[in-house]
MOPAC internal coordinates of N, CA, C and O (Angstrom, degrees):
PM7 1SCF
backbone

  N    0.0000 0     0.00 0     0.00 0    0    0    0
  C    1.4619 1     0.00 0     0.00 0    1    0    0
  C    1.5742 1   109.09 1     0.00 0    2    1    0
  O    1.2310 1   121.27 1   -48.20 1    3    2    1
  N    1.2565 1   115.18 1   131.80 1    3    2    1
  C    1.4660 1   120.83 1   173.66 1    5    3    2
  C    1.4231 1   110.75 1   -84.35 1    6    5    3
  O    1.2310 1   120.79 1   -42.78 1    7    6    5
  N    1.3423 1   116.10 1   137.22 1    7    6    5
  C    1.4913 1   118.15 1   174.20 1    9    7    6
  C    1.5276 1   105.42 1  -105.03 1   10    9    7
  O    1.2310 1   121.49 1   -33.28 1   11   10    9
  N    1.3480 1   114.75 1   146.72 1   11   10    9
  C    1.4582 1   120.91 1   176.06 1   13   11   10
  C    1.5558 1   107.54 1   -60.70 1   14   13   11
  O    1.2310 1   121.17 1   -28.96 1   15   14   13
  N    1.3596 1   115.37 1   151.04 1   15   14   13
  C    1.4614 1   116.06 1   179.94 1   17   15   14
  C    1.5213 1   109.63 1   -69.60 1   18   17   15
  O    1.2310 1   119.99 1   -29.67 1   19   18   17
  N    1.3063 1   117.63 1   150.33 1   19   18   17
  C    1.4548 1   123.81 1   171.95 1   21   19   18
  C    1.4949 1   110.72 1   -83.76 1   22   21   19
  O    1.2310 1   120.39 1   -65.24 1   23   22   21
  N    1.3256 1   116.85 1   114.76 1   23   22   21
  C    1.4453 1   119.15 1  -177.46 1   25   23   22
  C    1.5104 1   111.96 1   -97.23 1   26   25   23
  O    1.2310 1   121.91 1   -32.23 1   27   26   25
  N    1.3340 1   113.95 1   147.77 1   27   26   25
  C    1.4516 1   120.48 1   177.57 1   29   27   26
  C    1.5541 1   107.87 1   -80.64 1   30   29   27
  O    1.2310 1   120.47 1   -23.95 1   31   30   29
  N    1.3197 1   116.70 1   156.05 1   31   30   29
  C    1.4630 1   119.45 1  -178.42 1   33   31   30
  C    1.5223 1   115.66 1   -65.30 1   34   33   31
  O    1.2310 1   121.51 1   146.28 1   35   34   33
  N    1.2974 1   114.72 1   -33.72 1   35   34   33
  C    1.4892 1   119.13 1   178.21 1   37   35   34
  C    1.5325 1   106.79 1   -86.49 1   38   37   35
  O    1.2310 1   120.19 1   -63.33 1   39   38   37
  N    1.3086 1   117.25 1   116.67 1   39   38   37
  C    1.4997 1   120.07 1  -175.75 1   41   39   38
  C    1.5410 1   115.77 1   -52.87 1   42   41   39
  O    1.2310 1   121.48 1   136.99 1   43   42   41
  N    1.3075 1   114.76 1   -43.01 1   43   42   41
  C    1.5153 1   115.98 1   178.95 1   45   43   42
  C    1.5282 1   113.22 1   -68.01 1   46   45   43
  O    1.2310 1   118.25 1   162.78 1   47   46   45
  N    1.2803 1   120.94 1   -17.22 1   47   46   45
  C    1.4314 1   122.21 1   177.45 1   49   47   46
  C    1.5165 1   111.72 1   -72.21 1   50   49   47
  O    1.2310 1   120.62 1   164.31 1   51   50   49
  N    1.3705 1   116.42 1   -15.69 1   51   50   49
  C    1.4871 1   120.71 1   178.00 1   53   51   50
  C    1.5309 1   113.60 1   -86.02 1   54   53   51
  O    1.2310 1   120.09 1   176.39 1   55   54   53
  N    1.3711 1   117.42 1    -3.61 1   55   54   53
  C    1.4267 1   120.47 1  -177.77 1   57   55   54
  C    1.5441 1   107.55 1   -82.54 1   58   57   55
  O    1.2310 1   119.60 1   -49.58 1   59   58   57
  N    1.3706 1   118.37 1   130.42 1   59   58   57
  C    1.4773 1   117.99 1  -177.54 1   61   59   58
  C    1.5249 1   108.43 1   -75.22 1   62   61   59
  O    1.2310 1   121.78 1   -20.59 1   63   62   61
  N    1.3173 1   114.20 1   159.41 1   63   62   61
  C    1.4356 1   124.33 1  -172.25 1   65   63   62
  C    1.5765 1   107.33 1   -67.69 1   66   65   63
  O    1.2310 1   119.30 1   153.30 1   67   66   65
  N    1.2944 1   118.94 1   -26.70 1   67   66   65
  C    1.4581 1   117.64 1  -178.58 1   69   67   66
  C    1.5215 1   113.51 1   -92.67 1   70   69   67
  O    1.2310 1   120.05 1  -160.40 1   71   70   69
  N    1.3444 1   117.51 1    19.60 1   71   70   69
  C    1.5173 1   117.96 1   176.08 1   73   71   70
  C    1.4559 1   112.25 1   -64.80 1   74   73   71
  O    1.2310 1   121.42 1   -43.23 1   75   74   73
  N    1.3070 1   114.88 1   136.77 1   75   74   73
  C    1.4670 1   121.62 1   177.21 1   77   75   74
  C    1.4773 1   112.60 1   -82.40 1   78   77   75
  O    1.2310 1   119.87 1   148.21 1   79   78   77
  N    1.3417 1   117.86 1   -31.79 1   79   78   77
  C    1.4586 1   122.52 1   178.31 1   81   79   78
  C    1.5145 1   108.73 1  -151.94 1   82   81   79
  O    1.2310 1   121.61 1   -28.89 1   83   82   81
  N    1.3711 1   114.53 1   151.11 1   83   82   81
  C    1.4489 1   121.90 1  -178.30 1   85   83   82
  C    1.5328 1   108.40 1  -137.17 1   86   85   83
  O    1.2310 1   118.30 1   -44.25 1   87   86   85
  N    1.2810 1   120.85 1   135.75 1   87   86   85
  C    1.4220 1   124.40 1   172.81 1   89   87   86
  C    1.5881 1   104.52 1  -126.64 1   90   89   87
  O    1.2310 1   120.61 1   -53.25 1   91   90   89
  N    1.3108 1   116.43 1   126.75 1   91   90   89
  C    1.4328 1   120.87 1   177.51 1   93   91   90
  C    1.5308 1   107.18 1  -125.30 1   94   93   91
  O    1.2310 1   119.81 1   -55.45 1   95   94   93
  N    1.2799 1   117.97 1   124.55 1   95   94   93
  C    1.4438 1   123.98 1  -171.94 1   97   95   94
  C    1.5614 1   110.11 1  -123.85 1   98   97   95
  O    1.2310 1   119.05 1   -56.05 1   99   98   97
  N    1.3207 1   119.43 1   123.95 1   99   98   97
  C    1.4303 1   124.95 1   165.68 1  101   99   98
  C    1.5450 1   107.08 1   -81.74 1  102  101   99
  O    1.2310 1   121.29 1   -79.42 1  103  102  101
  N    1.3380 1   115.14 1   100.58 1  103  102  101
  C    1.5190 1   118.39 1  -169.36 1  105  103  102
  C    1.5356 1   114.73 1   -60.07 1  106  105  103
  O    1.2310 1   119.58 1   133.20 1  107  106  105
  N    1.3630 1   118.41 1   -46.80 1  107  106  105
  C    1.4906 1   116.89 1   177.68 1  109  107  106
  C    1.5158 1   113.03 1   -60.88 1  110  109  107
  O    1.2310 1   119.61 1   138.14 1  111  110  109
  N    1.3449 1   118.35 1   -41.86 1  111  110  109
  C    1.4476 1   121.54 1   177.96 1  113  111  110
  C    1.4823 1   112.71 1   -62.36 1  114  113  111
  O    1.2310 1   119.59 1   140.43 1  115  114  113
  N    1.3218 1   118.38 1   -39.57 1  115  114  113
  C    1.5008 1   122.35 1  -179.86 1  117  115  114
  C    1.5205 1   106.68 1   -67.28 1  118  117  115
  O    1.2310 1   118.96 1   131.67 1  119  118  117
  N    1.2914 1   119.58 1   -48.33 1  119  118  117
  C    1.4967 1   121.29 1  -175.09 1  121  119  118
  C    1.5375 1   110.72 1   -69.89 1  122  121  119
  O    1.2310 1   119.27 1   157.31 1  123  122  121
  N    1.2983 1   119.00 1   -22.69 1  123  122  121
  C    1.4525 1   121.77 1   177.82 1  125  123  122
  C    1.5367 1   113.11 1   -88.14 1  126  125  123
  O    1.2310 1   121.08 1   171.48 1  127  126  125
  N    1.3434 1   115.55 1    -8.52 1  127  126  125
  C    1.4685 1   120.06 1  -173.34 1  129  127  126
  C    1.5072 1   112.50 1   -80.03 1  130  129  127
  O    1.2310 1   122.69 1   -18.31 1  131  130  129
  N    1.2807 1   112.44 1   161.69 1  131  130  129
  C    1.4538 1   124.17 1   179.61 1  133  131  130
  C    1.5605 1   109.44 1   -65.41 1  134  133  131
  O    1.2310 1   121.32 1   134.64 1  135  134  133
  N    1.3133 1   115.08 1   -45.36 1  135  134  133
  C    1.4579 1   118.37 1  -176.67 1  137  135  134
  C    1.5563 1   111.95 1   -64.73 1  138  137  135
  O    1.2310 1   119.37 1   142.43 1  139  138  137
  N    1.3131 1   118.80 1   -37.57 1  139  138  137
  C    1.4584 1   122.43 1   176.51 1  141  139  138
  C    1.5564 1   106.36 1   -61.78 1  142  141  139
  O    1.2310 1   119.32 1   129.48 1  143  142  141
  N    1.3030 1   118.91 1   -50.52 1  143  142  141
  C    1.4549 1   122.16 1  -176.06 1  145  143  142
  C    1.5871 1   110.02 1   -63.81 1  146  145  143
  O    1.2310 1   119.57 1   142.33 1  147  146  145
  N    1.3355 1   118.43 1   -37.67 1  147  146  145
  C    1.4651 1   118.11 1   179.80 1  149  147  146
  C    1.4854 1   113.11 1   -78.68 1  150  149  147
  O    1.2310 1   121.35 1   130.48 1  151  150  149
  N    1.3595 1   115.03 1   -49.52 1  151  150  149
  C    1.4873 1   117.25 1  -173.97 1  153  151  150
  C    1.5107 1   116.38 1   -84.40 1  154  153  151
  O    1.2310 1   119.96 1   156.01 1  155  154  153
  N    1.2585 1   117.67 1   -23.99 1  155  154  153
  C    1.4792 1   121.89 1   179.37 1  157  155  154
  C    1.5290 1   110.13 1  -102.77 1  158  157  155
  O    1.2310 1   120.88 1   108.73 1  159  158  157
  N    1.2900 1   115.93 1   -71.27 1  159  158  157
  C    1.4709 1   120.36 1  -175.11 1  161  159  158
  C    1.5334 1   111.05 1   -60.78 1  162  161  159
  O    1.2310 1   120.45 1   133.48 1  163  162  161
  N    1.3479 1   116.75 1   -46.52 1  163  162  161
  C    1.4159 1   119.89 1  -174.80 1  165  163  162
  C    1.5074 1   113.94 1   -66.60 1  166  165  163
  O    1.2310 1   119.87 1   157.98 1  167  166  165
  N    1.3546 1   117.86 1   -22.02 1  167  166  165
  C    1.4906 1   122.58 1   176.19 1  169  167  166
  C    1.5235 1   110.18 1   -99.06 1  170  169  167
  O    1.2310 1   117.96 1  -175.67 1  171  170  169
  N    1.2754 1   121.49 1     4.33 1  171  170  169
  C    1.4465 1   123.38 1  -176.50 1  173  171  170
  C    1.5050 1   115.25 1    71.03 1  174  173  171
  O    1.2310 1   119.27 1  -163.28 1  175  174  173
  N    1.3050 1   119.01 1    16.72 1  175  174  173
  C    1.4552 1   122.23 1  -177.80 1  177  175  174
  C    1.5417 1   112.85 1   -73.36 1  178  177  175
  O    1.2310 1   121.16 1   173.39 1  179  178  177
  N    1.2929 1   115.39 1    -6.61 1  179  178  177
  C    1.4507 1   122.13 1  -179.34 1  181  179  178
  C    1.5317 1   110.40 1   -96.67 1  182  181  179
  O    1.2310 1   120.12 1  -169.23 1  183  182  181
  N    1.3474 1   117.37 1    10.77 1  183  182  181
  C    1.4805 1   122.83 1  -178.03 1  185  183  182
  C    1.4885 1   113.99 1   -56.26 1  186  185  183
  O    1.2310 1   120.02 1   140.75 1  187  186  185
  N    1.3518 1   117.58 1   -39.25 1  187  186  185
  C    1.4446 1   121.17 1  -179.44 1  189  187  186
  C    1.5235 1   110.69 1   -65.58 1  190  189  187
  O    1.2310 1   121.05 1   137.29 1  191  190  189
  N    1.3182 1   115.59 1   -42.71 1  191  190  189
  C    1.4795 1   117.72 1   177.09 1  193  191  190
  C    1.5261 1   112.47 1   -62.92 1  194  193  191
  O    1.2310 1   120.77 1   138.44 1  195  194  193
  N    1.3347 1   116.13 1   -41.56 1  195  194  193
  C    1.4397 1   120.24 1  -177.12 1  197  195  194
  C    1.5125 1   109.01 1   -70.13 1  198  197  195
  O    1.2310 1   118.78 1   141.66 1  199  198  197
  N    1.3034 1   119.93 1   -38.34 1  199  198  197
  C    1.4796 1   121.64 1   175.28 1  201  199  198
  C    1.5299 1   111.34 1   -60.23 1  202  201  199
  O    1.2310 1   121.74 1   134.45 1  203  202  201
  N    1.2851 1   114.27 1   -45.55 1  203  202  201
  C    1.4603 1   121.95 1   178.43 1  205  203  202
  C    1.5653 1   110.04 1   -59.45 1  206  205  203
  O    1.2310 1   122.08 1   137.18 1  207  206  205
  N    1.3860 1   113.61 1   -42.82 1  207  206  205
  C    1.4725 1   116.45 1   179.36 1  209  207  206
  C    1.5678 1   110.23 1   -67.95 1  210  209  207
  O    1.2310 1   120.26 1   142.05 1  211  210  209
  N    1.3296 1   117.10 1   -37.95 1  211  210  209
  C    1.4493 1   118.48 1   176.33 1  213  211  210
  C    1.5154 1   112.25 1   -64.23 1  214  213  211
  O    1.2310 1   119.42 1   137.03 1  215  214  213
  N    1.2750 1   118.70 1   -42.97 1  215  214  213
  C    1.4452 1   124.39 1  -175.15 1  217  215  214
  C    1.5536 1   108.89 1   -70.55 1  218  217  215
  O    1.2310 1   119.71 1   136.93 1  219  218  217
  N    1.3552 1   118.15 1   -43.07 1  219  218  217
  C    1.4451 1   121.22 1  -173.89 1  221  219  218
  C    1.5222 1   115.97 1   -93.26 1  222  221  219
  O    1.2310 1   120.59 1   161.60 1  223  222  221
  N    1.3672 1   116.47 1   -18.40 1  223  222  221
  C    1.3541 1   118.63 1   178.97 1  225  223  222
  C    1.5070 1   117.62 1    87.16 1  226  225  223
  O    1.2310 1   120.85 1  -172.30 1  227  226  225
  N    1.3552 1   115.98 1     7.70 1  227  226  225
  C    1.4345 1   122.40 1   173.86 1  229  227  226
  C    1.4672 1   108.55 1  -158.13 1  230  229  227
  O    1.2310 1   123.35 1   -18.63 1  231  230  229
  N    1.3470 1   111.19 1   161.37 1  231  230  229
  C    1.4965 1   119.62 1   179.84 1  233  231  230
  C    1.5213 1   107.34 1   -84.07 1  234  233  231
  O    1.2310 1   118.00 1   -65.73 1  235  234  233
  N    1.3015 1   121.41 1   114.27 1  235  234  233
  C    1.4329 1   123.48 1  -177.10 1  237  235  234
  C    1.4638 1   116.26 1   -67.48 1  238  237  235
  O    1.2310 1   119.33 1   157.69 1  239  238  237
  N    1.3177 1   118.89 1   -22.31 1  239  238  237
  C    1.4801 1   124.24 1   178.95 1  241  239  238
  C    1.5531 1   112.48 1  -106.25 1  242  241  239
  O    1.2310 1   121.38 1   179.59 1  243  242  241
  N    1.3498 1   114.97 1    -0.41 1  243  242  241
  C    1.4629 1   118.91 1  -174.91 1  245  243  242
  C    1.4955 1   116.58 1   -60.77 1  246  245  243
  O    1.2310 1   120.83 1   149.21 1  247  246  245
  N    1.3088 1   116.01 1   -30.79 1  247  246  245
  C    1.4836 1   118.67 1  -176.15 1  249  247  246
  C    1.5442 1   111.82 1   -99.76 1  250  249  247
  O    1.2310 1   119.38 1   177.01 1  251  250  249
  N    1.3225 1   118.79 1    -2.99 1  251  250  249
  C    1.4783 1   118.24 1  -179.79 1  253  251  250
  C    1.4688 1   110.58 1   -67.38 1  254  253  251
  O    1.2310 1   121.41 1   -29.45 1  255  254  253
  N    1.2945 1   114.91 1   150.55 1  255  254  253
  C    1.5294 1   123.09 1  -177.37 1  257  255  254
  C    1.5320 1   104.79 1  -105.50 1  258  257  255
  O    1.2310 1   119.37 1   122.16 1  259  258  257
  N    1.3092 1   118.80 1   -57.84 1  259  258  257
  C    1.4551 1   119.46 1  -176.71 1  261  259  258
  C    1.5311 1   107.67 1  -138.39 1  262  261  259
  O    1.2310 1   120.44 1   -24.20 1  263  262  261
  N    1.3032 1   116.77 1   155.80 1  263  262  261
  C    1.4451 1   124.54 1   170.40 1  265  263  262
  C    1.5582 1   106.69 1  -131.92 1  266  265  263
  O    1.2310 1   121.26 1   -54.60 1  267  266  265
  N    1.2810 1   115.20 1   125.40 1  267  266  265
  C    1.5213 1   120.99 1   177.97 1  269  267  266
  C    1.5336 1   106.77 1  -121.63 1  270  269  267
  O    1.2310 1   122.21 1   -60.97 1  271  270  269
  N    1.3021 1   113.37 1   119.03 1  271  270  269
  C    1.4739 1   118.20 1   178.64 1  273  271  270
  C    1.5521 1   107.21 1  -119.59 1  274  273  271
  O    1.2310 1   122.17 1   -42.01 1  275  274  273
  N    1.3373 1   113.45 1   137.99 1  275  274  273
  C    1.4422 1   120.23 1   178.93 1  277  275  274
  C    1.5418 1   112.42 1  -135.93 1  278  277  275
  O    1.2310 1   121.16 1   -26.18 1  279  278  277
  N    1.2732 1   115.39 1   153.82 1  279  278  277
  C    1.4708 1   121.62 1  -179.24 1  281  279  278
  C    1.5858 1   105.47 1  -124.21 1  282  281  279
  O    1.2310 1   122.04 1   -44.07 1  283  282  281
  N    1.3351 1   113.69 1   135.93 1  283  282  281
  C    1.4482 1   118.26 1   177.15 1  285  283  282
  C    1.5283 1   109.91 1  -146.14 1  286  285  283
  O    1.2310 1   120.74 1    -8.22 1  287  286  285
  N    1.2854 1   116.20 1   171.78 1  287  286  285
  C    1.5117 1   120.59 1   177.97 1  289  287  286
  C    1.4843 1   106.48 1  -169.99 1  290  289  287
  O    1.2310 1   123.11 1    -1.67 1  291  290  289
  N    1.3109 1   111.64 1   178.33 1  291  290  289
  C    1.5331 1   120.28 1  -175.23 1  293  291  290
  C    1.4747 1   110.02 1   -71.31 1  294  293  291
  O    1.2310 1   119.97 1   149.02 1  295  294  293
  N    1.3096 1   117.67 1   -30.98 1  295  294  293
  C    1.5039 1   120.09 1  -175.11 1  297  295  294
  C    1.5780 1   105.86 1  -108.74 1  298  297  295
  O    1.2310 1   121.24 1   -26.91 1  299  298  297
  N    1.3366 1   115.24 1   153.09 1  299  298  297
  C    1.4700 1   116.51 1   176.33 1  301  299  298
  C    1.5263 1   112.37 1   -57.31 1  302  301  299
  O    1.2310 1   122.05 1   -44.12 1  303  302  301
  N    1.3027 1   113.69 1   135.88 1  303  302  301
  C    1.5135 1   121.39 1  -177.56 1  305  303  302
  C    1.5224 1   114.58 1    67.37 1  306  305  303
  O    1.2310 1   119.57 1  -166.95 1  307  306  305
  N    1.2616 1   118.43 1    13.05 1  307  306  305
  C    1.4613 1   123.96 1   175.27 1  309  307  306
  C    1.5587 1   109.77 1   -72.56 1  310  309  307
  O    1.2310 1   122.37 1   -35.98 1  311  310  309
  N    1.2924 1   113.07 1   144.02 1  311  310  309
  C    1.4578 1   120.67 1   176.19 1  313  311  310
  C    1.4973 1   115.54 1  -109.36 1  314  313  311
  O    1.2310 1   120.42 1  -136.73 1  315  314  313
  N    1.2993 1   116.81 1    43.27 1  315  314  313
  C    1.4497 1   122.51 1  -172.91 1  317  315  314
  C    1.5008 1   117.68 1   -74.91 1  318  317  315
  O    1.2310 1   122.13 1   146.96 1  319  318  317
  N    1.3059 1   113.52 1   -33.04 1  319  318  317
  C    1.5075 1   121.30 1  -173.18 1  321  319  318
  C    1.5066 1   107.26 1  -131.39 1  322  321  319
  O    1.2310 1   121.78 1   -48.06 1  323  322  321
  N    1.3674 1   114.21 1   131.94 1  323  322  321
  C    1.4327 1   120.80 1   171.27 1  325  323  322
  C    1.5242 1   108.80 1  -120.18 1  326  325  323
  O    1.2310 1   120.88 1   -48.83 1  327  326  325
  N    1.3371 1   115.92 1   131.17 1  327  326  325
  C    1.4883 1   118.71 1   176.62 1  329  327  326
  C    1.4710 1   109.72 1  -132.85 1  330  329  327
  O    1.2310 1   120.09 1   -19.50 1  331  330  329
  N    1.3301 1   117.43 1   160.50 1  331  330  329
  C    1.4353 1   123.87 1   178.28 1  333  331  330
  C    1.5463 1   109.64 1  -134.69 1  334  333  331
  O    1.2310 1   119.41 1   -39.58 1  335  334  333
  N    1.3051 1   118.73 1   140.42 1  335  334  333
  C    1.4048 1   124.89 1   172.40 1  337  335  334
  C    1.4492 1   105.98 1  -116.27 1  338  337  335
  O    1.2310 1   118.71 1   -59.06 1  339  338  337
  N    1.3216 1   120.07 1   120.94 1  339  338  337
  C    1.4543 1   125.09 1  -177.44 1  341  339  338
  C    1.4961 1   108.25 1  -114.06 1  342  341  339
  O    1.2310 1   120.39 1   -53.59 1  343  342  341
  N    1.3478 1   116.85 1   126.41 1  343  342  341
  C    1.4469 1   121.22 1   177.11 1  345  343  342
  C    1.5543 1   109.27 1  -110.73 1  346  345  343
  O    1.2310 1   122.45 1   -46.92 1  347  346  345
  N    1.3218 1   112.92 1   133.08 1  347  346  345
  C    1.4443 1   116.90 1  -175.91 1  349  347  346
  C    1.4741 1   111.53 1   124.76 1  350  349  347
  O    1.2310 1   118.51 1   -17.47 1  351  350  349
  N    1.3030 1   120.45 1   162.53 1  351  350  349
  C    1.4418 1   123.21 1  -176.40 1  353  351  350
  C    1.5241 1   114.57 1   -76.67 1  354  353  351
  O    1.2310 1   118.83 1   -97.36 1  355  354  353
  N    1.2966 1   119.84 1    82.64 1  355  354  353
  C    1.4040 1   125.73 1   173.05 1  357  355  354
  C    1.5104 1   109.55 1   -70.82 1  358  357  355
  O    1.2310 1   120.08 1   -56.82 1  359  358  357
  N    1.2472 1   117.45 1   123.18 1  359  358  357
  C    1.5002 1   120.24 1  -172.34 1  361  359  358
  C    1.5447 1   106.05 1   -93.93 1  362  361  359
  O    1.2310 1   121.88 1  -112.56 1  363  362  361
  N    1.3679 1   114.01 1    67.44 1  363  362  361
  C    1.4944 1   118.30 1  -173.88 1  365  363  362
  C    1.4660 1   113.74 1   -66.60 1  366  365  363
  O    1.2310 1   116.83 1   147.58 1  367  366  365
  N    1.3039 1   123.63 1   -32.42 1  367  366  365
  C    1.4170 1   125.43 1  -179.73 1  369  367  366
  C    1.5198 1   108.60 1   -69.31 1  370  369  367
  O    1.2310 1   119.90 1   133.29 1  371  370  369
  N    1.3157 1   117.81 1   -46.71 1  371  370  369
  C    1.4318 1   121.77 1   175.66 1  373  371  370
  C    1.5009 1   114.42 1   -61.04 1  374  373  371
  O    1.2310 1   120.70 1   137.82 1  375  374  373
  N    1.3037 1   116.26 1   -42.18 1  375  374  373
  C    1.4217 1   123.63 1   178.17 1  377  375  374
  C    1.5455 1   109.71 1   -64.53 1  378  377  375
  O    1.2310 1   120.54 1   136.71 1  379  378  377
  N    1.3578 1   116.57 1   -43.29 1  379  378  377
  C    1.4198 1   122.38 1  -179.60 1  381  379  378
  C    1.5998 1   111.58 1   -64.59 1  382  381  379
  O    1.2310 1   121.69 1   139.62 1  383  382  381
  N    1.2934 1   114.37 1   -40.38 1  383  382  381
  C    1.5052 1   119.25 1   174.51 1  385  383  382
  C    1.5450 1   111.62 1   -61.32 1  386  385  383
  O    1.2310 1   122.04 1   134.59 1  387  386  385
  N    1.2744 1   113.70 1   -45.41 1  387  386  385
  C    1.4563 1   118.45 1   179.05 1  389  387  386
  C    1.4868 1   112.85 1   -59.58 1  390  389  387
  O    1.2310 1   121.74 1   131.39 1  391  390  389
  N    1.3086 1   114.28 1   -48.61 1  391  390  389
  C    1.5001 1   120.00 1  -177.58 1  393  391  390
  C    1.4478 1   115.29 1   -72.68 1  394  393  391
  O    1.2310 1   120.07 1   161.35 1  395  394  393
  N    1.3259 1   117.47 1   -18.65 1  395  394  393
  C    1.4222 1   126.56 1  -177.05 1  397  395  394
  C    1.5502 1   111.19 1   -79.49 1  398  397  395
  O    1.2310 1   122.08 1   161.04 1  399  398  397
  N    1.2998 1   113.63 1   -18.96 1  399  398  397
  C    1.4972 1   119.41 1  -177.14 1  401  399  398
  C    1.5185 1   110.99 1   -69.49 1  402  401  399
  O    1.2310 1   120.10 1   180.00 1  403  402  401

């Protein structure tokens, strides 16, 4: 049986030393920001999220606090593995039920 990994409280502390790239996003700050409104909402690039919200009846990323994505591999600068650490109450069961219909 596989056990889920034990994550550290600080999201960036979960990034391995051999990561080639790291992206850490404060989700509420991003969505409240001018750039998000101009470059994403203003251009309609959030259509997928809005359709998902309309279909499921809730915003699937609305409660997220942070998202940390990192890329690593066996060789320096390799892009073999991509992982994400999400902090906040992701309603995965509710989302799965909605998408399973």
